[in-house]
C-alpha positions as CSV (number, residue, x, y, z in Angstrom):
1,M,129.2,69.7,74.8
2,A,129.2,69.4,71.1
3,D,128.3,73.2,70.7
4,L,131.2,74.0,73.2
5,I,133.8,72.1,71.1
6,K,132.3,73.5,67.8
7,Q,132.5,77.1,69.4
8,A,136.2,76.5,70.9
9,F,137.8,74.7,67.8
10,G,135.3,75.0,64.9
11,F,135.4,71.2,64.9
12,D,132.2,69.2,63.2
13,V,131.2,67.0,66.1
14,K,129.8,63.8,65.5
15,L,127.3,62.2,68.4
16,V,127.3,58.5,68.5
17,E,124.8,56.7,70.8
18,G,126.9,54.5,73.4
19,G,125.9,52.4,76.2
20,R,123.5,53.4,78.8
21,G,125.1,56.5,80.8
22,E,128.2,56.3,78.5
23,F,130.0,59.7,77.9
24,T,133.3,59.8,76.2
25,V,134.9,62.4,73.9
26,W,137.3,60.8,71.0
27,L,139.5,63.0,68.9
28,N,141.3,61.0,66.1
29,G,140.7,57.8,67.7
30,D,142.1,58.9,71.0
31,C,139.9,59.0,74.0
32,V,140.3,62.7,75.5
33,A,137.7,62.7,78.3
34,K,135.0,60.3,79.7
35,K,132.6,59.8,82.4
36,I,133.8,58.1,85.5
37,G,131.3,56.4,87.7
38,D,128.5,59.0,87.8
39,E,130.8,61.8,87.2
40,F,130.8,63.8,83.8
41,P,134.0,65.5,83.2
42,E,133.6,69.3,83.7
43,D,133.2,71.2,80.4
44,Q,136.5,73.2,80.7
45,N,138.6,70.1,81.3
46,V,137.0,68.3,78.3
47,I,138.1,71.6,76.2
48,D,141.5,71.7,77.8
49,A,142.2,68.1,77.1
50,I,141.2,68.7,73.4
51,H,143.5,71.7,73.2
52,Q,146.5,69.8,74.5
53,K,145.8,67.0,71.8
54,V,145.5,69.5,69.0
55,T,148.6,72.0,70.1
């Protein structure tokens, strides 16, 4: 995911270890995508969520 975000937006991505099974994407302090239950967000949904925040 970090590579996809870097490729799509040129952002430097910081990976931070979270709790067991946690997956959350933050942008400027706002949660833009996260894992719900056992389901990870689709890659394109994460890219779309970031795009909405930056445009």
